[in-house]
C-alpha positions in Angstrom: 0.0 0.0 0.0 1.3 3.4 -0.9 1.4 5.5 2.3 -0.3 8.9 2.5 2.3 11.5 3.5 1.6 14.5 5.6 4.0 17.4 6.6 3.2 19.1 9.9 4.6 22.7 10.2 4.2 25.3 12.9 4.7 28.9 11.8 5.2 32.1 13.7 6.6 35.3 12.2 8.6 33.4 9.7 8.1 35.6 6.6 11.8 36.1 6.1 12.5 32.4 5.5 9.3 30.4 5.1 9.1 30.6 1.3 12.4 28.7 0.9 11.0 25.9 3.0 7.7 25.7 1.2 9.5 25.7 -2.2 11.6 22.7 -1.0 8.4 20.8 -0.4 7.2 21.5 -3.9 10.5 20.4 -5.3 10.4 16.9 -3.6 10.8 14.0 -6.0 8.0 12.3 -4.0 5.5 15.0 -3.3 3.6 15.0 0.0 -0.1 14.4 -0.1 -0.8 17.2 2.3 0.9 20.0 4.2 -0.7 21.1 7.4 0.4 24.4 8.8 -0.7 25.9 12.2 0.1 29.6 12.4 0.5 31.0 15.9 -0.9 34.5 15.2 1.9 35.8 13.1 2.1 39.6 12.7 4.7 39.8 9.9 2.7 38.6 6.8 3.6 34.9 7.3 0.0 33.8 6.9 -0.4 35.8 3.7 2.6 34.0 2.2 1.1 30.6 3.3 -2.2 31.5 1.6 -0.4 32.4 -1.6 1.5 29.1 -1.5 -1.8 27.2 -0.9 -3.2 28.5 -4.2 -0.4 27.2 -6.4 0.9 24.2 -4.5 0.9 20.8 -6.4 -0.7 19.2 -3.3 -3.3 19.9 -0.6 -2.3 22.7 1.8 -4.4 23.0 5.0 -4.0 26.2 6.9 -5.1 26.9 10.5 -4.6 30.1 12.4 -4.8 29.9 16.2 -7.3 32.2 18.0 -4.4 33.2 20.3 -0.7 32.6 20.7 -0.2 29.1 22.2 3.6 28.7 21.9 6.0 26.8 19.9 5.6 23.2 21.2 1.8 23.3 21.5 1.5 24.7 18.0 3.5 21.8 16.7 1.4 19.3 18.7 -1.8 20.9 17.1 -0.4 20.6 13.6 0.5 17.0 14.2 -3.0 16.2 15.5 -4.6 17.6 12.4 -2.5 15.5 10.0 -4.3 12.6 8.2 -1.2 10.8 6.8 0.1 7.3 7.4 3.6 8.9 7.6 4.0 12.4 9.1 7.0 14.6 8.6 7.7 17.4 11.0 9.1 20.7 9.5 10.4 23.9 10.8 9.6 27.1 8.9 13.1 28.2 8.1 15.1 25.3 6.8 15.4 23.7 3.3 14.8 20.0 2.4 16.9 18.1 -0.1 14.7 17.0 -3.0 15.2 13.3 -2.1 14.2 13.6 1.6 10.6 12.2 1.5 11.5 9.6 -1.1 14.6 8.4 0.9 12.8 8.2 4.3 9.8 6.4 2.8 12.2 3.8 1.5 13.6 3.4 5.1 10.1 2.8 6.4 9.5 0.3 3.6 12.7 -1.6 4.4 12.2 -1.5 8.2 8.5 -2.5 8.9 9.0 -2.3 12.7 10.5 1.3 12.6 8.1 3.9 13.8 10.4 7.0 13.9 13.1 8.0 11.4 15.5 10.8 12.3 17.8 12.1 9.6 21.0 14.2 10.0 21.1 17.8 8.7 23.8 20.2 7.5 24.2 23.3 9.7 24.2 26.6 7.8 24.3 30.3 8.4 21.4 32.6 8.0 21.7 32.5 4.2 21.7 28.7 4.0 25.4 28.6 3.2 26.5 25.1 4.3 29.2 24.6 6.9 31.3 21.4 7.3 29.3 20.5 10.3 26.1 18.5 10.8 23.9 18.1 13.9 24.7 14.5 14.5 28.4 15.1 13.8 28.4 17.8 16.5 26.7 15.6 19.0 29.2 12.7 18.5 32.2 15.1 18.4 31.1 16.4 21.8 31.1 12.9 23.2 27.3 12.6 23.1 25.2 9.6 22.2 23.1 9.2 19.1 19.9 9.0 21.3 20.5 12.7 22.1 19.7 13.6 18.5 16.0 14.2 18.3 15.4 17.5 16.5 11.8 17.6 15.5 12.5 19.1 12.1 14.4 15.9 11.2 11.7 13.5 12.3 9.2 11.4 10.3 6.9 9.1 12.2 4.2 6.5 11.4 0.6 6.9 12.5 0.8 4.3 15.3 3.5 6.2 17.1 1.7 9.5 16.6 -1.5 7.9 18.1 0.6 6.7 21.1 2.0 10.2 21.5 -1.4 11.9 21.4 -2.5 13.7 23.5 0.8 15.5 24.1 1.5 16.0 27.8 1.0 19.5 29.1 4.1 19.3 31.3 6.6 17.8 28.9 9.7 19.6 27.7 8.8 19.7 23.9 6.9 17.7 21.3 10.0 16.2 19.7 11.5 15.3 23.1 8.2 13.5 23.9 8.1 11.5 20.6 11.8 10.5 21.1 11.2 9.5 24.7 8.5 7.0 23.5 10.4 5.7 20.5 13.8 5.0 22.0 12.9 2.6 24.8 10.4 0.8 22.5 13.3 0.2 20.0 11.4 1.6 17.1 13.7 4.5 16.1 16.0 4.5 13.1 18.7 7.1 12.8 19.9 8.1 9.4 23.4 9.6 9.2 22.7 11.0 5.7 22.0 14.7 5.9 18.7 15.3 4.1 18.2 19.0 4.8 19.9 22.4 5.5 19.4 23.7 9.0 19.4 27.5 9.1 20.9 29.2 12.2 19.9 32.7 12.9 19.1 35.0 15.8 15.4 34.1 15.8 15.7 30.3 16.1 13.2 28.8 18.6 16.0 26.5 19.7 19.6 27.7 20.4 21.1 24.4 21.5 24.9 24.5 21.7 25.3 21.3 19.7 23.5 23.1 16.8 26.4 25.5 16.4 27.5 26.0 12.8 31.1 26.6 14.0 31.4 23.1 15.5 31.8 21.8 19.0 34.2 19.5 21.0 34.1 17.4 24.1 36.1 20.2 25.8 33.6 23.0 24.9 30.7 20.9 25.9 32.3 20.0 29.3 33.2 23.6 29.9 29.6 24.7 29.2 28.1 22.0 31.4 30.6 22.7 34.3 30.7 20.7 37.5 27.8 22.4 39.3 24.8 20.6 40.7 22.8 18.6 38.1 20.1 17.8 40.6 17.3 19.9 39.0 18.0 18.5 35.6 17.9 15.0 36.9 14.6 15.6 38.7 13.1 16.9 35.5 14.4 13.9 33.6 12.9 11.5 36.2 9.6 13.3 35.8 9.7 12.9 32.0 10.6 9.2 32.3 7.7 8.7 34.7 5.3 10.4 32.3 6.6 8.2 29.5 6.2 5.1 31.7 2.7 6.0 32.6 1.7 6.5 28.9 3.2 3.2 27.8 1.6 1.3 30.8 -1.8 2.7 30.0 -2.0 1.8 26.3 -2.6 -1.4 24.5 -1.3 -2.3 21.0 1.8 -0.3 21.6 4.4 -0.7 18.7 7.7 -2.2 19.6 9.1 -4.0 22.6 6.5 -2.9 25.2 7.7 -4.9 28.2 11.4 -4.1 27.6 10.5 -0.4 27.3 8.9 -0.4 30.7 11.9 -2.2 32.3 14.3 0.2 30.6 12.5 3.3 31.9 12.3 1.9 35.4 16.1 1.2 35.2 16.8 4.7 34.1 14.6 6.2 36.9 16.4 4.0 39.4 19.8 5.2 38.2 18.9 8.9 38.3 17.5 8.5 41.8 20.8 6.9 42.8 22.8 9.8 41.3 20.6 12.3 43.2 21.3 10.4 46.5 25.0 9.9 46.1 25.7 13.5 45.0 23.9 14.8 48.1 26.6 13.0 50.1 30.1 14.5 50.9 32.9 13.6 48.5 34.6 11.6 51.3 31.8 9.0 51.5 30.6 9.3 47.9 33.1 7.1 46.2 31.8 3.7 47.2 28.3 4.7 46.1 29.6 5.8 42.7 31.6 2.5 42.5 28.4 0.5 43.3 26.4 2.3 40.7 29.2 1.8 38.1 29.4 -2.0 38.8 25.7 -2.5 38.2 25.8 -0.7 34.9 24.1 2.5 36.3 26.2 4.8 34.1 25.6 3.2 30.8 22.7 5.5 30.0 24.9 8.5 30.7 28.5 9.2 29.6 29.9 6.1 31.2 33.1 6.7 33.2 33.1 10.4 32.5 29.8 10.8 34.3 31.1 8.6 37.2 34.2 10.9 37.5 32.1 14.0 37.5 29.9 12.6 40.3 33.1 12.0 42.3 34.3 15.5 42.1 31.1 17.6 42.0 30.8 20.0 45.0 
C-alpha cells in the first residue's frame, strides 16, 4: 500500500524564510499528499505567504490560524494532531529540504517495517543557508554525546501508530520532539539516518539555540566547559519526571508498537539510576566514592556518559 504522506509545520513570524522551506516541499521527488500548517498568530505577513502558496501548491495545503498565541511546542502538537497521513514529517519554517528527503525516508520505512520513527541528519548553515562542514549528528558525536541525544523535530518522520501513542501530548513535557523520542527509543522503534537530508538554518530568531547546533562546530572540551561541575540535581529531577510520564503512557496503552515490556523495564532502570545519582551527589565527597563504584558496577552509568559521568559525580561540589 502506498502511504499517505503529511507534513506538519508550525509557523510564527517566519516571513523572512518560510518561502524557501515551502519551495523545498514543492521540489520533492516524491510530493507530500498534504501540508498542514498551524500559524500562531503571526504579525509579519507569514499567513499571507502561506495562503499564496496554498493556491499554487501541487498538493493539498491545509492552513489553520490559532485564536491566540499558544507557543512553539503546543503549536506543533496541534499541527501533528490535524494530519491525516500514514507517515507524518515534521518541519520547521526556516530550513530547506533536499529533493530526495521524502523519497529516501519512505524507503527506510518500507525496508524496516518495525520502525516507527526516522530521524535524519542535517547540515548546519548560516542565515543565508550557506553550508558549513558541520552536521547536527556530527556535532553531538564530536562532543562525546550519544546518538539518542539527537531528536530534533525538524528531522523527524513518524508512522501513524507512534503519533497515536504520543497523542494527546502531555502538558508538562519539555517539547513535542522530546516526547516523541522518549517514546520511540525505549520501544526500540527509532531509526537514525546519518545521511543529511536538509539544511538547518541558524539565525538570531531560532526557537532553539542548542549549543550542539552551532554551525562553528563543538568539541568534548567545549561541551564539558559549558556543562561545568555544578549541581545537576534539578536537571535529573526533570528527567525523572519525563521518564515517569513516559512510563505511565506506555503502561496505560494497549497495541503499543515495539518492545513494550522491555521499554517499561528500561524506563524503570533509568529512573532508578537517576535516583541513585541524586542520592550519592547529596553526600560528601569523602563517602561518595563507594556509592559511585556500586552504581558503576551494576551498569548504572551506561545511560549517561559512562566513566566520564562517574568521575564528574566523584568531584562535584
